[in-house]
VOBA-1610 file (N, C-alpha, C; in pm, whole numbers, padded with zeros to 5 digits, always signed):
BEGIN
Unk+08390+05532+09459Unk+08467+05615+09355Unk+08471+05768+09412Unk+08358+05873+09392Unk+08386+05968+09467Unk+08280+05993+09582Unk+08355+06035+09678Unk+08313+06104+09829Unk+08289+06197+09839Unk+08171+06289+09873Unk+08175+06410+09907Unk+08093+06394+10076Unk+08163+06413+10162Unk+08110+06384+10303Unk+08116+06586+10385Unk+08020+06609+10362Unk+07975+06712+10472Unk+08045+06810+10419Unk+08061+06856+10298Unk+08144+06972+10263Unk+08029+07094+10233Unk+08129+07179+10287Unk+08037+07331+10349Unk+08131+07430+10311Unk+08077+07535+10259Unk+08136+07659+10180Unk+08051+07792+10252Unk+08162+07862+10336Unk+08068+08037+10389Unk+08113+08066+10321Unk+08055+08204+10281Unk+08114+08336+10290Unk+08060+08435+10386Unk+08134+08476+10463Unk+08134+08538+10597Unk+08007+08488+10669Unk+07891+08559+10680Unk+07837+08497+10753Unk+07713+08408+10668Unk+07717+08407+10545Unk+07638+08329+10439Unk+07708+08204+10428Unk+07628+08058+10434Unk+07631+07947+10397Unk+07595+07932+10250Unk+07705+07905+10169Unk+07638+07888+10018Unk+07611+07743+09996Unk+07691+07642+10056Unk+07709+07520+10081Unk+07698+07459+10207Unk+07601+07371+10256Unk+07543+07331+10417Unk+07577+07198+10410Unk+07700+07136+10434Unk+07694+06961+10522Unk+07660+06914+10355Unk+07704+06904+10247Unk+07656+06831+10136Unk+07693+06704+10154Unk+07644+06568+10108Unk+07716+06476+10133Unk+07648+06388+10020Unk+07715+06332+09921Unk+07652+06216+09830Unk+07775+06126+09799Unk+07755+06025+09733Unk+07821+05946+09686Unk+07827+05903+09521Unk+07928+05908+09442Unk+07924+05811+09330Unk+08042+05707+09344Unk+07931+05583+09293Unk+08030+05450+09331Unk+08094+05385+09243Unk+08021+05447+09111Unk+08091+05422+08958Unk+08066+05529+08848Unk+08115+05519+08765Unk+08081+05623+08623Unk+07952+05682+08606Unk+07886+05772+08616Unk+07725+05798+08593Unk+07726+05948+08544Unk+07609+05983+08502Unk+07571+06114+08441Unk+07486+06182+08551Unk+07510+06284+08643Unk+07442+06299+08762Unk+07449+06457+08705Unk+07301+06479+08719Unk+07223+06617+08709Unk+07200+06698+08854Unk+07243+06836+08868Unk+07221+06900+08978Unk+07106+07000+08955Unk+07015+07013+08990Unk+06956+07142+08991Unk+06906+07163+09089Unk+06819+07315+09073Unk+06769+07396+09194Unk+06792+07537+09130Unk+06673+07623+09235Unk+06696+07756+09211Unk+06834+07835+09159Unk+06824+07903+09122Unk+06966+08032+09132Unk+07001+08065+09277Unk+07118+08050+09298Unk+07189+08087+09465Unk+07157+07961+09547Unk+07136+07809+09481Unk+07133+07723+09577Unk+07220+07645+09620Unk+07368+07672+09570Unk+07473+07644+09589Unk+07553+07560+09464Unk+07468+07516+09333Unk+07520+07443+09272Unk+07632+07465+09221Unk+07662+07575+09193Unk+07798+07616+09135Unk+07913+07643+09226Unk+07851+07670+09354Unk+07980+07664+09434Unk+08056+07507+09476Unk+07945+07441+09455Unk+08014+07264+09513Unk+08069+07225+09402Unk+08036+07299+09260Unk+08125+07201+09155Unk+08276+07281+09141Unk+08263+07399+09182Unk+08377+07504+09226Unk+08491+07424+09338Unk+08406+07404+09402Unk+08496+07298+09536Unk+08553+07165+09480Unk+08466+07095+09401Unk+08488+06949+09341Unk+08617+06968+09262Unk+08634+07072+09182Unk+08740+07110+09094Unk+08885+07146+09176Unk+08824+07223+09262Unk+08927+07264+09402Unk+08987+07436+09323Unk+08867+07481+09252Unk+08898+07640+09212Unk+08865+07685+09324Unk+08759+07628+09443Unk+08719+07727+09545Unk+08767+07627+09665Unk+08805+07696+09772Unk+08860+07582+09907Unk+08754+07580+09991Unk+08730+07445+10027Unk+08613+07433+10115Unk+08633+07506+10284Unk+08527+07532+10340Unk+08513+07584+10457Unk+08548+07478+10562Unk+08476+07393+10509Unk+08483+07228+10605Unk+08469+07092+10526Unk+08442+06996+10576Unk+08433+06873+10502Unk+08543+06849+10387Unk+08506+06715+10309Unk+08610+06640+10252Unk+08556+06618+10118Unk+08641+06585+10026Unk+08634+06538+09884Unk+08713+06441+09867Unk+08720+06289+09823Unk+08745+06190+09844Unk+08731+06114+09733Unk+08856+06083+09603Unk+08829+06046+09483Unk+08972+05932+09477Unk+08869+05810+09459Unk+08983+05670+09447Unk+09061+05641+09554Unk+09013+05733+09698Unk+09123+05687+09816Unk+09203+05826+09848Unk+09191+05934+09740Unk+09289+06033+09761Unk+09193+06152+09851Unk+09244+06200+09951Unk+09166+06311+10018Unk+09202+06453+09870Unk+09075+06465+09792Unk+09127+06599+09716Unk+09107+06732+09755Unk+09037+06758+09904Unk+09046+06864+09955Unk+09173+06928+10021Unk+09264+06811+10051Unk+09380+06818+10117Unk+09523+06855+10009Unk+09486+06881+09901Unk+09578+06871+09782Unk+09628+07002+09731Unk+09787+07007+09769Unk+09846+07136+09714Unk+09923+07181+09614Unk+09932+07270+09550Unk+10063+07255+09426Unk+10041+07171+09315Unk+10143+07100+09289Unk+10140+07026+09146Unk+10043+06915+09162Unk+10026+06873+09283Unk+09893+06781+09327Unk+09744+06802+09289Unk+09744+06941+09337Unk+09645+06989+09307Unk+09601+07002+09150Unk+09700+07082+09087Unk+09694+07081+08936Unk+09669+06938+08885Unk+09724+06829+08924Unk+09722+06744+08872Unk+09572+06690+08898Unk+09519+06709+09001Unk+09363+06692+09024Unk+09301+06783+08941Unk+09319+06890+08892Unk+09209+06962+08786Unk+09221+06910+08664Unk+09337+06819+08617Unk+09345+06764+08489Unk+09263+06652+08503Unk+09262+06581+08596Unk+09159+06460+08619Unk+08997+06490+08643Unk+09019+06616+08654Unk+08855+06658+08689Unk+08834+06792+08604Unk+08815+06783+08493Unk+08760+06906+08377Unk+08626+06994+08444Unk+08642+07114+08352Unk+08558+07199+08419Unk+08525+07244+08313Unk+08378+07253+08258Unk+08295+07328+08162Unk+08216+07411+08200Unk+08241+07585+08173Unk+08181+07667+08195Unk+08065+07711+08109Unk+07936+07754+08156Unk+07832+07859+08090Unk+07901+07934+07969Unk+07998+08015+08020Unk+08030+08097+07933Unk+08166+08079+07834Unk+08159+07952+07818Unk+08287+07891+07731Unk+08440+07894+07735Unk+08460+08019+07816Unk+08579+08067+07844Unk+08714+08052+07731Unk+08673+08051+07654Unk+08763+08016+07526Unk+08837+08122+07505Unk+08961+08161+07432Unk+09031+08298+07401Unk+08956+08303+07281Unk+08878+08403+07232Unk+08833+08444+07119Unk+08893+08444+07027Unk+09029+08529+07019Unk+09084+08598+06882Unk+09177+08402+06832Unk+09195+08337+06929Unk+09245+08218+06928Unk+09206+08091+06843Unk+09271+08055+06712Unk+09160+07939+06628Unk+09157+07802+06761Unk+09075+07726+06672Unk+08975+07619+06782Unk+09081+07524+06828Unk+09156+07465+06725Unk+09245+07366+06765Unk+09317+07400+06856Unk+09378+07530+06883Unk+09430+07611+07032Unk+09396+07574+07149Unk+09259+07650+07082Unk+09191+07657+07238Unk+09196+07492+07302Unk+09170+07402+07191Unk+09143+07282+07242Unk+09299+07200+07306Unk+09372+07270+07257Unk+09504+07225+07275Unk+09561+07265+07435Unk+09459+07387+07485Unk+09516+07429+07614Unk+09441+07317+07713Unk+09422+07193+07628Unk+09388+07115+07765Unk+09473+07049+07805Unk+09606+07062+07717Unk+09718+06972+07765Unk+09805+07094+07838Unk+09767+07221+07919Unk+09886+07280+07954Unk+09880+07243+08119Unk+09861+07167+08162Unk+09899+07127+08281Unk+10040+07041+08276Unk+10078+06977+08166Unk+10149+06842+08144Unk+10248+06926+08043Unk+10220+07059+08032Unk+10326+07110+07959Unk+10445+07214+08019Unk+10550+07201+07924Unk+10662+07293+08004Unk+10612+07453+07975Unk+10708+07522+08075Unk+10654+07691+08053Unk+10766+07694+07939Unk+10841+07669+07870Unk+10854+07737+07757Unk+10797+07663+07586Unk+10731+07589+07657Unk+10661+07505+07537Unk+10546+07582+07538Unk+10461+07645+07652Unk+10380+07715+07660Unk+10375+07830+07610Unk+10513+07901+07630Unk+10497+08066+07576Unk+10515+08053+07480Unk+10580+07988+07378Unk+10615+07967+07230Unk+10502+07858+07123Unk+10389+07858+07230Unk+10289+07767+07180Unk+10324+07685+07071Unk+10417+07593+07159Unk+10410+07457+07060Unk+10345+07316+07144Unk+10318+07245+07007Unk+10242+07122+07065Unk+10289+07017+06949Unk+10333+06904+07038Unk+10343+06798+06903Unk+10242+06755+06834Unk+10295+06710+06698Unk+10183+06662+06611Unk+10094+06548+06650Unk+10148+06468+06772Unk+10045+06368+06806Unk+09948+06438+06876Unk+09942+06552+06969Unk+09847+06610+07052Unk+09774+06712+06945Unk+09845+06813+06831Unk+09750+06856+06768Unk+09660+06728+06679Unk+09678+06604+06615Unk+09608+06517+06577Unk+09486+06447+06659Unk+09531+06477+06779Unk+09437+06386+06892Unk+09316+06514+06875Unk+09371+06659+06901Unk+09277+06769+06952Unk+09181+06745+06793Unk+09229+06745+06682Unk+09114+06723+06580Unk+09051+06617+06568Unk+09117+06518+06627Unk+09033+06370+06610Unk+08898+06428+06754Unk+08931+06485+06833Unk+08806+06516+06936Unk+08717+06599+06874Unk+08745+06727+06767Unk+08696+06810+06740Unk+08549+06729+06618Unk+08657+06658+06576Unk+08554+06547+06470Unk+08452+06473+06519Unk+08488+06415+06633Unk+08401+06334+06729Unk+08286+06400+06769Unk+08282+06523+06797Unk+08191+06629+06802Unk+08135+06688+06722Unk+08154+06683+06598Unk+08131+06741+06445Unk+08143+06880+06449Unk+08284+06908+06487Unk+08328+07047+06445Unk+08454+07042+06389Unk+08502+06947+06324Unk+08663+06949+06273Unk+08682+07015+06205Unk+08580+07048+06083Unk+08614+07130+05976Unk+08609+07307+06039Unk+08583+07357+06160Unk+08616+07491+06206Unk+08772+07496+06318Unk+08827+07403+06268Unk+08969+07378+06372Unk+09075+07525+06337Unk+09067+07542+06180Unk+09166+07694+06210Unk+09070+07799+06178Unk+08944+07819+06222Unk+08888+07930+06253Unk+08891+07976+06396Unk+08869+08111+06392Unk+08880+08186+06545Unk+08740+08135+06603Unk+08752+08107+06723Unk+08651+08070+06812Unk+08571+08190+06809Unk+08580+08273+06826Unk+08468+08405+06808Unk+08379+08407+06693Unk+08470+08314+06591Unk+08347+08318+06479Unk+08245+08221+06497Unk+08255+08123+06600Unk+08165+08013+06637Unk+08014+08075+06655Unk+07930+07992+06643Unk+07820+08002+06724Unk+07827+07966+06897Unk+07699+08001+06955Unk+07739+07989+07077Unk+07752+07835+07112Unk+07668+07737+07036Unk+07672+07608+07035Unk+07814+07543+07031Unk+07880+07583+06912Unk+07971+07474+06863Unk+08083+07555+06908Unk+08104+07672+07011Unk+08162+07723+07080Unk+08182+07612+07227Unk+08082+07585+07274Unk+08047+07504+07390Unk+08112+07344+07382Unk+08092+07318+07225Unk+08136+07208+07178Unk+08293+07199+07211Unk+08358+07324+07141Unk+08474+07350+07158Unk+08546+07320+07320Unk+08454+07428+07382Unk+08478+07356+07538Unk+08495+07215+07597Unk+08416+07170+07508Unk+08380+07019+07554Unk+08533+06929+07508Unk+08565+07007+07395Unk+08667+06897+07323Unk+08801+06951+07418Unk+08819+07065+07479Unk+08936+07149+07548Unk+08940+07069+07684Unk+08815+07037+07732Unk+08812+06909+07839Unk+08861+06766+07813Unk+08782+06737+07699Unk+08841+06585+07665Unk+09007+06566+07621Unk+09031+06670+07600Unk+09180+06656+07562Unk+09259+06675+07690Unk+09209+06702+07831Unk+09254+06631+07945Unk+09270+06487+07992Unk+09184+06439+07921Unk+09160+06276+07914Unk+09111+06275+08110Unk+09032+06338+08096Unk+08975+06306+08244Unk+08883+06230+08330Unk+08893+06205+08419Unk+08828+06107+08477Unk+08659+06132+08533Unk+08673+06242+08561Unk+08561+06320+08591Unk+08526+06465+08508Unk+08411+06503+08430Unk+08376+06620+08372Unk+08260+06669+08484Unk+08302+06837+08539Unk+08199+06908+08548Unk+08166+06987+08471Unk+08034+07021+08454Unk+07973+07123+08340Unk+07881+07197+08474Unk+07917+07362+08433Unk+07824+07442+08557Unk+07735+07489+08448Unk+07610+07444+08445Unk+07544+07514+08353Unk+07603+07532+08188Unk+07606+07422+08125Unk+07643+07427+07998Unk+07560+07476+07863Unk+07410+07451+07882Unk+07362+07528+07802Unk+07237+07597+07871Unk+07283+07686+07943Unk+07227+07793+08002Unk+07225+07901+07912Unk+07303+07932+07847Unk+07316+08042+07719Unk+07305+07996+07611Unk+07262+07926+07544Unk+07179+07873+07434Unk+07104+07840+07410Unk+07073+07829+07273Unk+06916+07819+07219Unk+06870+07634+07253Unk+06746+07617+07244Unk+06719+07464+07262Unk+06787+07372+07196Unk+06785+07378+07090Unk+06844+07301+06954Unk+06981+07288+06971Unk+07074+07404+07018Unk+07171+07358+07017Unk+07232+07307+07181Unk+07140+07362+07260Unk+07138+07300+07381Unk+07103+07151+07395Unk+07048+07077+07344Unk+06993+06932+07289Unk+07180+06864+07220Unk+07201+06941+07149Unk+07328+06904+07095Unk+07454+06886+07208Unk+07469+07003+07299Unk+07550+06979+07400Unk+07519+06881+07489Unk+07392+06851+07480Unk+07387+06725+07624Unk+07365+06594+07531Unk+07348+06582+07420Unk+07392+06468+07350Unk+07537+06418+07361Unk+07636+06539+07365Unk+07772+06520+07340Unk+07823+06458+07495Unk+07786+06532+07602Unk+07775+06473+07739Unk+07749+06338+07775Unk+07601+06343+07748Unk+07567+06197+07764Unk+07680+06079+07691Unk+07703+06124+07544Unk+07795+06007+07462Unk+07934+06018+07545Unk+08002+06126+07605Unk+08105+06107+07673Unk+08112+06012+07773Unk+07967+05990+07900Unk+07980+05915+07952Unk+07954+05768+07937Unk+07851+05776+07839Unk+07815+05612+07797Unk+07948+05542+07725Unk+08033+05608+07616Unk+08139+05576+07558Unk+08260+05561+07618Unk+08267+05637+07711Unk+08429+05693+07739Unk+08389+05601+07882Unk+08304+05610+07930Unk+08295+05616+08084Unk+08320+05665+08198Unk+08304+05813+08137Unk+08338+05887+08240Unk+08222+05934+08328Unk+08229+06001+08446Unk+08168+06031+08543Unk+08133+06200+08474Unk+08059+06214+08477Unk+07986+06331+08437Unk+07857+06397+08516Unk+07896+06518+08562Unk+07792+06601+08695Unk+07765+06706+08626Unk+07682+06758+08575Unk+07630+06904+08531Unk+07519+06942+08627Unk+07542+07088+08633Unk+07421+07195+08661Unk+07355+07173+08606Unk+07205+07184+08618Unk+07095+07227+08474Unk+06999+07289+08564Unk+06935+07367+08461Unk+06809+07458+08487Unk+06698+07414+08445Unk+06676+07321+08403Unk+06543+07277+08301Unk+06525+07111+08356Unk+06406+07100+08442Unk+06355+06982+08464Unk+06369+06853+08341Unk+06303+06876+08222Unk+06324+06796+08150Unk+06432+06740+08102Unk+06514+06838+08066Unk+06661+06803+08034Unk+06720+06688+08152Unk+06712+06735+08292Unk+06769+06652+08356Unk+06699+06507+08404Unk+06580+06525+08357Unk+06494+06378+08330Unk+06547+06282+08170Unk+06584+06348+08071Unk+06627+06283+07967Unk+06726+06268+07949Unk+06858+06316+08021Unk+06994+06279+07974Unk+07033+06222+08107Unk+07011+06233+08240Unk+07092+06234+08373Unk+07009+06059+08416Unk+07076+06033+08447Unk+07062+05864+08561Unk+07008+05911+08692Unk+07080+05995+08721Unk+07064+06009+08892Unk+07068+06166+08884Unk+06931+06231+08968Unk+06903+06384+08972Unk+06931+06406+09128Unk+07026+06534+09184Unk+07038+06579+09302Unk+06998+06745+09321Unk+06904+06720+09361Unk+06828+06889+09388Unk+06875+06938+09513Unk+06879+07063+09499Unk+06946+07139+09608Unk+06861+07277+09647Unk+06850+07335+09724Unk+06756+07415+09786Unk+06870+07492+09910Unk+06894+07632+09886Unk+06932+07678+10001Unk+07099+07629+10069Unk+07144+07567+09926Unk+07269+07512+10004Unk+07281+07382+10041Unk+07170+07292+10031Unk+07132+07151+10095Unk+07085+07049+09972Unk+07133+06955+09992Unk+07032+06849+09900Unk+06921+06838+09967Unk+06807+06812+09891Unk+06699+06825+09948Unk+06626+06674+09882Unk+06721+06658+09747Unk+06623+06549+09665Unk+06776+06453+09640Unk+06739+06328+09588Unk+06827+06240+09542Unk+06784+06127+09483Unk+06788+06131+09356Unk+06726+05981+09297Unk+06702+05979+09132Unk+06624+05902+09076Unk+06617+05870+08976Unk+06536+05973+08881Unk+06524+05973+08758Unk+06473+06095+08700Unk+06324+06051+08719Unk+06293+05908+08722Unk+06181+05870+08752Unk+06088+05926+08867Unk+06179+05932+08959Unk+06141+05951+09081Unk+06119+06138+09094Unk+06189+06214+09009Unk+06181+06330+08977Unk+06022+06384+08929Unk+05955+06400+09056Unk+05810+06431+09024Unk+05779+06591+09055Unk+05689+06632+08988Unk+05628+06762+09004Unk+05614+06820+09130Unk+05586+06722+09282Unk+05556+06756+09380Unk+05719+06773+09412Unk+05793+06669+09390Unk+05992+06704+09464Unk+06031+06815+09376Unk+05999+06867+09263Unk+06041+06979+09238Unk+05989+07108+09302Unk+05843+07111+09337Unk+05809+07183+09407Unk+05901+07205+09536Unk+05930+07084+09585Unk+06037+07105+09714Unk+06177+07119+09729Unk+06251+07105+09587Unk+06355+07181+09558Unk+06332+07302+09522Unk+06242+07356+09447Unk+06224+07525+09422Unk+06175+07579+09500Unk+06123+07556+09643Unk+06036+07579+09725Unk+05917+07669+09694Unk+05864+07607+09577Unk+05739+07672+09526Unk+05595+07584+09563Unk+05499+07637+09571Unk+05356+07612+09612Unk+05296+07541+09509Unk+05171+07519+09535Unk+05093+07430+09440Unk+05084+07476+09293Unk+05091+07606+09272Unk+05099+07700+09159Unk+05222+07653+09057Unk+05334+07569+09124Unk+05411+07614+09003Unk+05401+07514+08917Unk+05477+07545+08786Unk+05462+07496+08657Unk+05571+07479+08603Unk+05593+07356+08538Unk+05731+07290+08504Unk+05785+07343+08383Unk+05635+07410+08338Unk+05671+07494+08202Unk+05801+07617+08205Unk+05791+07634+08315Unk+05914+07731+08345Unk+06052+07691+08363Unk+06026+07580+08361Unk+06139+07525+08370Unk+06173+07441+08235Unk+06112+07412+08152Unk+06115+07323+08006Unk+06201+07407+07905Unk+06294+07360+07825Unk+06338+07369+07713Unk+06248+07428+07575Unk+06106+07405+07613Unk+05991+07371+07508Unk+06039+07381+07366Unk+06093+07264+07346Unk+06140+07207+07213Unk+06080+07096+07172Unk+06063+07035+07063Unk+06012+06880+07051Unk+06193+06790+07033Unk+06160+06724+07106Unk+06262+06611+07113Unk+06277+06581+06997Unk+06410+06540+06964Unk+06469+06453+06823Unk+06571+06338+06861Unk+06538+06263+06778Unk+06627+06155+06811Unk+06748+06177+06765Unk+06868+06065+06781Unk+06988+06061+06734Unk+07027+06070+06614Unk+06922+06014+06514Unk+06944+06001+06392Unk+06910+06162+06343Unk+06808+06217+06376Unk+06789+06386+06349Unk+06921+06471+06396Unk+06920+06458+06520Unk+07026+06522+06556Unk+07201+06477+06470Unk+07211+06404+06416Unk+07320+06339+06310Unk+07308+06450+06170Unk+07161+06436+06132Unk+07164+06505+06048Unk+07166+06630+06022Unk+07128+06710+06164Unk+07133+06835+06191Unk+07273+06885+06225Unk+07373+06806+06244Unk+07510+06841+06283Unk+07590+06846+06116Unk+07525+06745+06035Unk+07567+06739+05922Unk+07544+06878+05837Unk+07399+06927+05862Unk+07375+07050+05778Unk+07451+07145+05833Unk+07479+07155+05985Unk+07548+07266+06045Unk+07712+07283+05949Unk+07763+07167+05940Unk+07863+07142+05894Unk+07899+07203+05723Unk+07797+07213+05704Unk+07763+07246+05539Unk+07759+07395+05509Unk+07754+07448+05629Unk+07699+07635+05590Unk+07830+07672+05582
//
């Protein structure tokens, strides 16, 4: 399905991603972990074609993504949606319009200029917001929402593209632990219920273990771990982070009691009532 082959990115004399190779053979929930500067974000930006690779290939369903240009490149960016740490919403625009921005790659220039959307797209956007538990916020400005709600709007915008692959670059790094759990539950449901591949850069080991089927560890631009959550031992984490025996997982923990899905559903209902 997705093949990353010797993907490399250089900035002058510095190599941010160094001959990275891995394969995703079927839809999966994949977590990428590693210290700051390990090359995680650069890797995702190359996969989405926001940044060009210095060498190597990305192949998806037989297409060489690294060779795409113009309209073909933009079409790939619709199939491979990107979710950012800082949400990248238009703060003064209403929530539903932010979600509808997920259709920009397939709309005419005139329709984009005058902010014209078919009723079917508007209803679909509201349906996605409802699925994520925030439909009641559709007419509000994005800036009026909490950080966790804004990130769910960003997820809704990504889903509006109907992507085959969802890339999430540190999607919970700026959120409190409770909202981080809600966002990760949403990403996991998108994988399980829609059959989409989700690849997320994460900064906490407990999050990677709980939500991901596969974990890739990066260090200094290279993959140094690729395995199941069960194989992500403290010893493996030390290798990923380049730490000695004094390394403690507490430094990468969300430090919150885990809630089950029933409790999370109740939390969403309480949030919606506010």
